[in-house]
Residue, then its C-alpha position, 0 to 999 in steps of 0.5 A: m422499540p429498541i432491542d436489548v441484545f444483539t444476536a448474531d443476525e443483528i451482528r451480521r446485519a450490523m456490518k453490512v450497514y457499516a460496510g455500506a457506510l464506509r462506502d458512501h463516506r469513502e471520499a469524504i474520509n479519504r479527503l481527510n488524509v494530511y500526510p504528503v505522502p499518502d499512505g493509501d486513502t483511509g476510507t478506501n482501506m477501511a472500506l475494502t477491510l469491510e467488504a472482505v469482512c461481508n464476504e466472509l460472512d456470506l460464506a459462514a454458519t449464522d450462529m454467534a461463534s462462526t459469525c464472529k470467527a468470520i468477522a476476525h478472519g475476513s478483517l485480518m485477510g483483507a486488511r488494507g493500510n494502517s488503518g485497515v490493518i487496525l480496524s481489523q484489530i478492533l473488529r477482532g478484540t470485539c469479536d473475542v468477547l462476542r464469540e462468548h454470548e449467545t445474546c450480547d447485552a449493555s454489559v458484553w458490549a461495553e467489555a467488547l468496547r474494552a477488548a477492542s480498544d486493548a487490542a488496538y493499541g496493543a497492535v500498535m508498537r508506538p501509539v499515538e493520541g489524536t488517531i483511531l486509537t483515541v476514539v476507540r478508547e474513549s468510546a469504550e470508556a464512555a460505554r463501560a461506564a454507562a454499563e456500570r450504572g445499569a444503562a441499557l444497550v441503547e444507552v450505552l452505545e449512545r454514550a459510546r457514540d457521544a464520546g467517540g465523537r467529542a474524542l474525534e473533534r479533539t483529535p486536531e488539539l492532539l495532532p498539530v499536523l491536522a489542526e494545520a490542515g483544518v481537519v479531524d483524524a480520518g481513521g477515527a471518523g471511519l470508526l465512528l461509522l461502526l458505532d453509528a451502524l450499531a445504533h442502527v440496528i438498535d432503533g432504526r435511526p438513519m445513518p449519517v449522510p456524507t457531505e463536502d465538508e465532512g470532518r472539517l473544522p469551521a473556517g477560522a477555528l483555533v485548535a489548542g496546540g495546532h500552532g506546531g504545523p506539520s514541519a514541526d510535528h510531521r509524524n504518522a498518525e498511527s506510529g508517532e516515530k518518523g515522519v512519512s518523508d523519511l521512509r519510502y516504502e510501505v511493506m505488508y504480508f502475512l506472516e505464518a509464524p509461532d505467536e510465541a516468536v512475534p514479540g522478537f519479530k516486532d523488536v526486529w522491525a523496531t530497528v528497520g523502520d516505523s508505522i508498525v502494525v502487527v496483528g493476528g494470532d494462532g499461527l497467522w499475522n497481518c504485518h504493516i510497516h514503512t521503511d526504507d530497506i525493504g530486504a530488511a523487513i522481509e528477511a525478518g519474517i522469512d527468520i521466523g516463518r513464511p512470509r506470503n501475498i506480500r505488498v510492497t508500495d513506493l509511497l512517494e508516487q502511489v497516488e499518481e500511479e494509482r491514478w494511471v491504473r484506473e485510467a489505462e486502456p484495457l491491455p491490447p491482445e497477446p501477439a500470436a506468438a506468444h502463444e507458441p509452446v516453448p520450453c522456455a517462456v518469459v513473463a514481465v511486468a509492464t506498464g506503457d503501450g510501448v514498453r509492452r509492444i517493445f517486450y513482445s517484440l523481444g520474445v516476452q510470452g506474458i505481461v502483468t501490468g505493474g510498477q512501483t505502487m501498483n505492485p501486481s500480487t503474487a496471484q496476478l504473477l502466478e496466473a501469468v506463470e500458468r498461462a504460459p506456453a511453457d514448462e519453465v518460466v523466467i519471471l522479469p519484475n523490472n522493479k525492485n519492489i516486485i521482486p520479492v513477489a514475483e519470488q514467491v510464485g515458484g512455490q505456487t506452481s508446478k512449473r519451474v520458476y526463475v526470477v531475473p531481479t531486473r530493477g527497471v524497464a532498461e534492464g528488463f529489455a537488455s535481459l532479453l537479449a540473452y533470452d533463448p526460448q529453446a534453452s532451459g529456464e536455468d540457462n536463460a535466468r544466468a544469462m539474462a541476469e549477466a546480460a541485466a547487470n551490465v546495464i546502468a539504469g538511470e530515470v527521472t521522475r517529478a517530486v510530489r512534495d518539498s523534501s532534500c536530498d544529499l544535493g540540497p533541497i527538493a521543491e515540489g514540481d521539481y525533477i529528479g534524477l535516479g540512479r541505483d544509488g539514489i538521487v543524483a540529479v535535481a533540477p526546476s526544469l526537465d531537460d536540465a534533470c535528464t542532462q545533469l542525470l546522463d552526466a552523472l551516469v555515462r562515461d567515456d568508455h559507454e557506447i549505447v544509450t537508450i531513451i524510452e519516453g514516457e508521460g510528460a516527454t515531449a520532442a523537444t526535450t528528446r532532441h535536447i538530450e540526444l544533442w547533449l550526448q552529441d556535445h559531451r559523449p561523442n562516442v556515444t550512440a542514442e537509441v530513442h523508443h516509445g514506452g508511453q510508462p507514467l510517472y517516467p517521462y524518461l527511462f535511460g539504459i546505458e550500456 
């Protein structure tokens, strides 16, 4: 027989069932992502958010108040990406109602779903229909209508699930980009599994089984409003403002700040980027934005409080680097010299066996794997700093996205930590030429920063989507040459992109060009680069090193 009310035990069981369902359906939901620059994978982000909830529940008391507190706090602290942050607010809104009752009947659940909908819409600065927001709102409306008719708990949740399912099927009508791709909204699909889990706990009905075509529209289906296509309305599903292609970085952090200061913080963020989601309360907020100005996004938090656990993701390169990190070989053991005590040690962030080998040869004591998208956390950098055989430690982030994360480490350790703001591997190598392990951290940091500043860095990567820049259109698969000021070369071949980049960066008064080969480099291209330098910059000496770094076939350091 179906149960009439939920107790804390049933709620805890529903969260466990929901977490398991998200794990099972993770890849199916991930396949529904339609944007050219994925903001993480929706299924993965939602699954990780629920994993954090379950971990918190395992440590909490089993009464209703403690259960709801664990769900709300666990989802807030464990939220990943847009979908995870919005899901955390849905769970928080639900728990705000449930925690007031030892048993939760049909009317309480209807009120809880309404609160969940209100919380989700309140978290997003510019709500867009055709997303998880539509699914939670229409589910809540159906639950409330059923409860007002005096329906039992099982019927209230059935009506909510049915209405949510219909709303999910209609998401392509509301977002043309979904219709163009022939899929429904990924976040909405993930949310329906929560309603399935609640129904499963009520009467034991089976959970849905993932399928290859889950969430895909039937072949040839014509959806009203679907003719616009991504080129006409390529908007972020949770923000509804600028296209994803216009904003490169995802910035997330926890913000310790007074609640009354957060509305003004949101207003400032509205001028910095979009896809803004800020959730939380009682002095702790989980903040998410897409932006081109990482510094401004973080400084806005510093102005009203203390940002921590800062994560910066380069959306253009996320998928490929995540593949590389998943498939990478374990780190080789550190050389014995790295463990010898010194007054001042160096910790560097690096990818690629060759790059790590060079860093060790230049005196680095600790290396943390990381790069553009797989940014190491503050905790990972802190662990490396604590292992370093010195009381003073210099950190080389070797990526501009990692600099703000590295700057958080000093406040978490008794060691003196200095961050040299290296923005690339070439700057990291150059900085180490000024490193003296017997000198103080302050002196090393100053000298190393000056050495890094004397290097002009360039890098070549490949476009993951069609785009444009000041040089003209960029086709997916084109090679892109990047300098400190952005894109300075675009070419269909790797050879041409490298020489165009060097032509823009190398002046007649330069003396050395360091060439660091990564994945995708070839002996023929390296030779082509060397011959071009001989012909066009005859006063320059080329030094070639094998780095093995992902994403960038070539990195250049010009001195």
